Structure formats: C-alpha cells, structure tokens
C-alpha positions in Angstrom: 7.1 5.2 17.6 7.4 6.8 14.3 6.8 4.3 11.6 8.7 4.1 8.2 7.2 5.3 5.0 6.3 2.2 3.7 4.7 1.0 6.8 2.9 4.4 6.6 1.9 3.2 2.7 0.5 -0.2 3.7 -1.6 1.2 6.2 -2.6 4.0 3.9 -3.5 1.1 1.2 -5.7 -0.7 3.8 -7.5 1.9 4.7 -8.5 3.0 1.4 -9.4 -0.6 1.0 -12.0 -0.4 3.6 -13.4 2.6 2.4 -14.1 1.0 -0.5 -15.6 -1.9 0.8 -17.5 0.3 2.6 -18.5 2.1 -0.3 -19.8 -1.4 -1.9 -21.6 -2.3 1.2 -23.8 0.9 0.9 -24.4 0.3 -2.4 -25.9 -3.2 -1.6 -28.3 -1.8 1.3 -26.0 -2.1 4.4 -25.7 0.4 6.8 -22.3 1.2 7.5 -20.6 2.9 10.5 -16.9 4.6 10.6 -16.5 5.9 7.4 -15.8 9.7 8.4 -13.7 8.2 10.9 -11.5 6.5 8.0 -11.4 9.4 5.9 -10.4 11.4 8.5 -7.6 8.7 9.4 -6.6 9.1 5.6 -6.3 12.8 5.5 -4.1 12.9 8.5 -2.0 10.1 6.9 -1.7 12.1 3.9 0.1 14.3 5.7 2.7 12.1 7.2 4.1 10.3 3.9 5.9 12.0 1.5 4.8 13.9 -1.3 6.5 11.6 -3.8 5.3 8.2 -2.3 1.7 9.4 -2.6 1.9 10.4 -6.2 3.6 7.0 -6.9 0.7 5.4 -4.9 -1.9 7.3 -7.0 -0.5 6.6 -10.1 -0.1 2.9 -9.4 -3.6 3.0 -8.3 -5.0 3.6 -11.5 -3.7 0.7 -12.9 -3.9 -2.0 -9.7 -6.6 -2.0 -7.0 -3.7 -2.8 -4.7 -0.7 -0.8 -5.7 1.7 -2.4 -2.8 2.1 -6.1 -2.7 3.6 -8.2 -0.2 6.8 -9.9 -1.8 7.4 -13.8 0.2 10.4 -16.1 -1.0 11.5 -13.4 -3.4 8.5 -13.6 -5.4 6.2 -10.3 -6.0 2.7 -11.4 -5.0 0.8 -8.7 -7.0 2.7 -10.3 -10.4 4.3 -13.6 -9.2 7.5 -12.3 -11.0 10.8 -13.0 -9.0 12.6 -10.4 -7.5 16.3 -9.6 -7.7 18.0 -11.3 -4.1 19.9 -7.8 -3.7 16.6 -5.9 -2.8 16.1 -8.7 0.0 18.6 -7.4 1.8 18.6 -3.5 1.6 15.0 -3.7 1.8 15.0 -4.9 5.6 16.8 -1.5 6.0 13.8 0.5 5.8 16.0 3.0 3.9 14.3 2.8 0.4 11.4 1.8 -1.1 11.5 -0.7 -4.0 8.9 -1.1 -6.5 8.8 -4.6 -8.9 10.8 -4.7 -11.6 7.5 -6.6 -13.5 4.7 -4.8 -12.3 5.8 -1.9 -10.9 4.3 -2.2 -7.6 5.3 -0.9 -4.4 7.2 -3.7 -2.5 7.3 -5.0 1.2 8.7 -8.1 2.5 7.0 -10.6 4.6 8.1 -12.8 7.4 
C-alpha cells in the first residue's frame, strides 16, 4: 500500500535521526552496525518523496533537529502553539501537508 507524502516524511525524519544517533555512538567508541542499510533506505525514500517536500524539510532542518512535529489536542508539540481547528478536519484527509503557524514545522496529527 503506497504511503502518503506525510507518512514518508515522518519515516524520512526517523531514519535521519537514527543515522545521527549512530554517528554519535561511533564518536563515543561504540561499534554500530546497519548504518549503510539506513543510508540506502534514506536515499530510496528521497526518490519517492516529492522534491518540494524534501526542500522544505531540509530548510527546516537547519533550524530544528526535528523539523516534523506531532499535533495532539490541536497543539504543536514542537513549539506548543495551538493550531487552528480547521487544520484538524482537513489534515485527516491526507491531501495536504500543514505547517505550524508559529514555528513553521511540518505537522502530523496523532490519535
């Protein structure tokens, strides 16, 4: 089943965070396996995510470690700003990607 662009972006962020953690562990002297597999998965994901979303993600990554933030009870968990209630109804359709009006992070709603 094909995933939405938002789901792919969240997975993309997760893989990047795993790579970052692996690099930090290497710096501390630990032996880390599977890094090459993660890099391959990341490059495959870059091919499936639309370029405009990758560009937005990379731009936000210069400002935030986690450029994609969950929303719970209409609150962005990146900056804790309340989001417009109209976002929630439209966000469930997975047709559009929303950004926080306060911090600019890409948003996804958690149940």
